[in-house]
N, C-alpha and C positions, 0 to 999 in steps of 0.2 A: 335504284331504291331511294325512296324519299327519306328525309331526316327522321320523321316520326316512325317510319317502318323500321329503319335501322336501329332506332332507340329501343323499340319493342323487341327486336331480334336480340340485341345485346343484353337486355334485361332478362330475357328468357334463358340465354346461355349462362349468365351469372347464376340465375335461380337453379338451373340444372346442376351446375358445379357445386353449389352449396348443398343441394340434396345428396349428391354423390359423396361429398366429404362427410356428411352426417351419417350416411349409410356405412361408409368405410370405418369411421370412428366407432359407430355403434357395434360393428362386427367384432371389435376388439374386446368388448365387454358383453356381459350377459344381460340383455334388456329383459324387462318383464314380458311374459307371454302375451300374445294378442293375435288378432286376425292378420293374415299376410297382406301387407299394403301393395297396391299397384304402383308402378313407376310414376313419378311426378305427382299424381293425384293423392297418393296415400290411401287412406280408408274412406275417403269422402263418399264414394259411390255406395258403400255398404251401410250408411247411416240414415236412419229415418229423420229427414230434415225437420219434420213437425215435432217429433218427440225423440230427440237424440238420446235422452236418458233411458228410454226403453231399449234402444239398441245396445247401449253400454251395459244395461242390466242383463240382457240376453248373453252378451259376450262374457260378462263376469261369471255366469253360470257355467260357461264352457272353459274359461281360462283361469278364473280365480279372482280374488279380491283386489288384486292390483294388476292392471293390464296396460299394455303399451299400444298406442295407435299413432298414426301419422296423418297430418292434414296439410297438404301442399308444402311439405318439407318441415312442418312444425312438429316437434316431439310433444306428444300428449300422453300423460299418465293419468289413468282413471282409478280413483279409490272407491271401492264399493262396499266397504265394511267400516263400522265405527272403530273397530280395533286398529285397523291399519291407519285410519285418519288420525286417531289419537297418537299413535306411535310417531307419525311423521309431522303432523301439523301442530300437535301439542308439545310432544317431547323433543322435537327438533325444530321448534318454531323459528329459531334464528335463521334457518335455511329455507323455510317454506312460507314466509310471510309477505313476500313481494307479489307483484302482479306481472303478468306476461308483458314483455316489451312490445309484443304485437298489438296490445291494446292502446299504446300511446298514440300512434298515428290516427287510429279511428276516433279516439276521444278528442284529439285536436281537431279533426275534421268536423265532428258534431258539436264542438264547443263545450264538451263535458270534462275536459282535462282537469278542471279544478276539483272535481268530486273526490271526497275522501275515499269513497268506495273503490275508485280506480287508481289512486295514487300508488306508486311503487313504495316499497318499504324504505324509509329514510327519515331525515330530520323534519321535513315538511309534513309527512304523514304523522309522525310522533306528536307534533304540535297540534294537529287536528285532533288526534286521539286524546290528548290531555284536556282540550276544551270539552270534548264529549264527556269524558269521565267526570269532570267538575259539574257538568250540567245534569247528567243522567245516572250517576251512581245510585246504589240502592237507597241511601239515605235521602238524597236530593229528589229521587223519583216520587216519594210520597207527597211532596209539596204540590204536585200536579193533579192530585186526585179530584179536587173540586172541578177543575176544567174537564177532566175525563168523564165525571158523572154528569155534568151539565150537557156535554155533547151527546152522551148516551140518552139523556132525557129528550133532547131535541130530535134524536133519531126516532124515538117512540112516537112523538107527536106527529112527525112526518109520515111514519108508517101507518098511523091511525087514519090520517087524512087521505093519503094516496098510496095504498099498499102495493099496487101494481108497479109503482116506480121504485121498488126497493133497491135495485142496483144503484140508482142515482142517490138515494138517501144514504146508503151505506158508504158510498164514495164521499158524500158531503161530510159525514161523520169523520171519516179518515182524514180528510183535508182540514176540517175545522179544528180537530183536536191538536194536530201537530203544529198548525199555524199559530194557535193560541199559545202553545207551550214554547215554541221557538221565538215567535215574534210578538206575542200579545196582539195578534192581528185577527180581527173578526171579519171574515169575508162577507161582503154585502149580500151575496147570493152565490149559488153554484156557478153562475156565469160571471163572477167577479173576474176582472181582466188578469190579475196576478194568478189566480187559480187556473184560468184558461191557459196561460203560458206554461205553467208547470205541467198540467195535464198533457199538453201537446208534446212537450219535451220528453216526458216519461214514456208516453206512447211510442215515440220514435226510438228512444234509447233502448227500450225493452225489446224492440224488434231488430235493431241494427247493431247495437254495441254488444256483440256476442263473439265468442271465440271463432266460430265458423266464418263470420264476416270479416273479423280482424285478420284471420289467416289469409284470406283472399287479398285484402288490401296490403298486408305485409309482403305477400309473395309477388304481387304486381303493383308496386307503389305508383306507377304511372296512372292507375285508375283514379287517384285523388285529383288528377288534373284534367279529367274529362269535363267538358262543358255540361251544365245541367240538362241541356236539350238533347244530349247525345242519346240515341236509342239504348235502352237498358240501364241508363244511369239514374234510375229513380232514387238510389241511395244518395246521390249527390244533391238531388233536389230536396230530399229529406234533411240532408246535412245543413243546407242553407236555412231551412225553416228552423231547425234545432238551434243553430247559432243565434238567430234573431230572438227566439223565445228565451234562451238561456240568458242572454244579455239583459233582458227586461226583468225576468222574475228573480234573478239572483240579487239584483240591486234594489228593486222597488220595496219589498217588505223590510229590508235592512234599513233603508232610508226612513221608513215609517217609524221604526224604533228610535232612530237618532232624532227625528223631529219631536217625538213625544218626550224624549229625555231633555231636549233643549227647552221644551215648554213646561217641564215639570209634571207631566201627566202620565209618564211611563209606568206601567205595572211591571211586576216581576216577569221575566222571560229569560230564556237562554241567552239571547243577544244582549239584553240590557245588563244582565249580570256580567257578561264578558266585557262589555264596554266600560262598565264601572271599574272592573279590575284593571283594564288598560289605563284608565285615567289615574288610578292610584299607584300603578307600578311602572309604567313606561318611563325610561330614563331620558329618551330623546324623542324628537318628533319623528325621526325615521323609524324608531322602534314602534311607536304608536301606530304609524301608518302601516307597517308590515303586519302588526298584530290585528289591526282592523280589517285588512284584506283577508287575513287568515280566518278571522271570525265570520266574515261574509261568506267565504267558501264553505266553511264547516257547517254553518247554519243552513245554507241551501242544500247541502248534502244530506243533512239530517231530515229535512222536510221531504225531499224526494224519496228517500229510502223508506221512511216510516209510513207515508201516505199510501204508497203502492202495496206494501206488504200487509198493512192492516186491512185494506180493502179486500185483498185477495183472500186473506184468512177468514174474514167474516162472511164473504161470499161462499166459501167452502163450508163453513159452519151451517149456513142456512140450507145448503144442499144436503148436508148430512141429516139435518132434522127432518127434511122432506122424505128422504130415503129410509130413515131408521126411526119410525114413530115411537118405538118402545124406549129408545134412548131419550127422546124428547119427553115422553110421558114420565119417565123416572126423574128426569131433571126438574120438571115442573112440580112433581110431588114433593121433592126435596125442598124446593123454594117455598111451597105452600106450608110445609111443616115448620118453617122458620118465621115467615111473615104472616101466616094465616091464609086460609083458603077464601076468605071473603074480601080480600084485597083492601085492607085498611091502611096499608102503607106499601112503599116500594122498597126493594132491597137496598141496603146501604153497605159501606165498606166494612163496618163492624160485623156484618153477617158472613163474611167470607170464610172464616174458620169453621163455620157450621154448615158449609155447602161444599163438601169434598167432591161430590159428583160433578159440579160445575167446573171445578179445576180439572177433573179428569176429562171432561168434554173438550176443554181448551187444549190439553196435551194431545188428545187423540185427533183433534182437528189438524194440528200441525204435523202429526205423524201420518195420518190417513192420506193426505195429498199435500206434500211439501210445496209451499208456494214458489220456491226457487229450486226446482228438481236437481240442478247441477250447481247451484250456488253461483258465486262470483269466482272465476278461476284464480288460483294461486300460481306462483312460479318459484322455481328453485334459484337460489342465489349462487350456489356452487354445486359441483358434482356430488353425488351421494351414492351409497350402497345400502340397500335394505333387504334383509333376508336373502342375500346373495345376488340381488338384482341391481343393475346399474341404472341410476336415475340421472340423466344429463343435466348439466348447468343450463338454466334458461328454459327448461321444460315447462309446459303448461300443466298444472295439476288441477284436475277436475274432481270435485267431491260429489259423488253420485248419491245424493240424498234419497232419490227415488229407490235405488237398490237397497239402501240401508233401511228404509221404511217398509220394504217388502221382505226383509230377512225373517223367515219363519222361525229361526232359532231364537230371535229376540222378540218377535211379534207373531205368535201363532195366528192363523187365519188372517193374514195381513190385509187382504182386500176388503175385509169387513170393518165397519165402524163400531168399535167396542171400547167405550170409555172405561169399562170394568177392568181392562188390562192394567190400568194405572192405579187400581185400588186394591187388588189382591195379587198374591204371588202365583195364582193359578196360571196366569198368562206369561209369566217369566220376567216381567219388568220390575224395577225397583221403585216405581212411583215417580221417578224424576222425569222432567221434560226431556224428550229425545234430544241428544246432544247436537244432532245435525240440524235441528230447527233454527238455531242461532249461530251456527258455524263453529269453527275450531281455532285454537291457538290464539295468536295475537290479533287475528282478524275477527274474533268472536264479536257478535253484535253488541256494541256498548249500550244500545238503547233497549236491551231486552227487558229490563225491569219496567220501563215506561210502557213498552209494547204489551207486556203481560197484563198490566193494570188496565190499559185501554180495552183490551179484549174482554177482560172480566166484566168491566162496567157495561159494555155493550151487550154481551151475551146474557148476563143475568137479567138485565132489564128487558131484553126482547122476550126471553123465556117466561118472565113473570107476567107479561101482558098478552103475548100473541101465541097463536097456534099456527104451525107451518104444515102445509100439505100440498100434494101435487096439484098443479093447475088442471082444471077440467079438460079432458081430451088430449093431454100431453103425456106421452109415454117416455119416461126417463130411463126405463129399464130397471129391473130389480136391484141392481147395484150401481145404477147410474151409467151403464155402458153407452147409453144414447146421448149423454150430455156432451155438449161441445165445450172444449177448453181452449182458451186463448194460447197463442204461441209466444215464445220469447224467453228472456231471462227469468221472468216470473210468469205464472200462469194462474188463471182463475176460471171458474165455470160460468157459462152463460145459459140460463134456463128460466122459464116462467114458473111461478108458484103462487099458491093461494095463501094469503096471510089474513087471519081474522082474529078479533079479540077473544081471549079465552073466557072472559067473564060476561055473562049475559047482562045486557042493560048498561054496559060501560059506555059512557058518553065522552065526547071531547072535553066538556067542561069538568067532568069528574077526573079524567086523566090529568088535566092541567092542574087541578086542585092537588092531586097526589104528588105531582112534580114539585109544586110550590111548597108542600109540606116537607119534602125531602131536602130542600136547599137551606 
């Protein structure tokens, strides 16, 4: 037997012993119900690899709101109701705010170990969180409104010129907004090198840095050492690309801010504010260097998270307008009642309180198709018992936002796009944004106020100017059943549509004039 063959054999034996020990320990306690796992593989063969959240939702209907599954020896607890998620992630947040240890090796492999999103709960994560809170709390978020409206207007101009390229334009808005907020960085074009590095890294991360992939790497760590040319080792090739891209985009925009500050030309941004505080408060050069490294990591994390989720949400919104023309018509009638039907001006921030249906559309977009159907996995710090069920230490906790969004008790007719459910008690909601949209507990999205404002500016502007309808000859299905959705941690629809100006005779020059009047 060769040395490599013996190593693989030994690792397999160790893996089987660990699985046996977990099974034996679990037998002493009452685990949550769930499908019967097969030896070694667990429940991997029963999961829809493309849409695992749908499998978990089907199991929840059979076993309940909290279920237990296994994946290559990893304990996985799936929460499929808001009630259970609040009980555990909110009320017992001290035990449910970490990340699975299985994510550490794969993040190191792909160069994303710095990301606030994947950091385990601890001092390093708390420092990241504090920087986010200072930059994105409710009061600070209002200072970014001029940037958000400016990028929304840029989106309108782009859609007017080349409407068929709407996915690229929506992505450009998502990137431009957060780059300006975090770095005061204005991309030269959608093909800006920094933007290209980030897009490539996110594309790879959304596909590869998932619990299923992490479980395989965790169970068979020797896979990390496979050469990139090895058959079936595409993940290793992607990892090398991701490492290279991360190294470039994490540093480049940060250095852009430092150069501007040194030259006295820096405008307000998340990074410039942090660096100013470091200069004022750091007691030693070592403290300053550590804080600067933390600021670089946190700012890159904010950019990656915000650009992807904003793009996915706005893509879903456009699809909803295409599929549900009555909702689009009602929203546009509400806008016209505030700014006038002859388009003498564009919507502004002060109009928001007079446009409740637009807010309802934003909430329903996040409810109708959650952009992260399983969120980012949590992990337990210690053993726990909930409603008589044993939850092991180190278990991966998945928040099944898809199941929550489809709960008919909270959202009657869940497959339909009904903004009205957030306006009246008829549909059982309290008018609040669905809690699963921004997460739970100490891991709740700290940028939710900024995200909400970015979505409002883009959506109200698009509805004021454009009409969305199906592309000629394209059958999306009555409820979008023929639409293709991307796979990964986040998901968004891919579809063609027809976008035309609502107002007859609207010209590029007139639209530009309206934009200039609004600034």
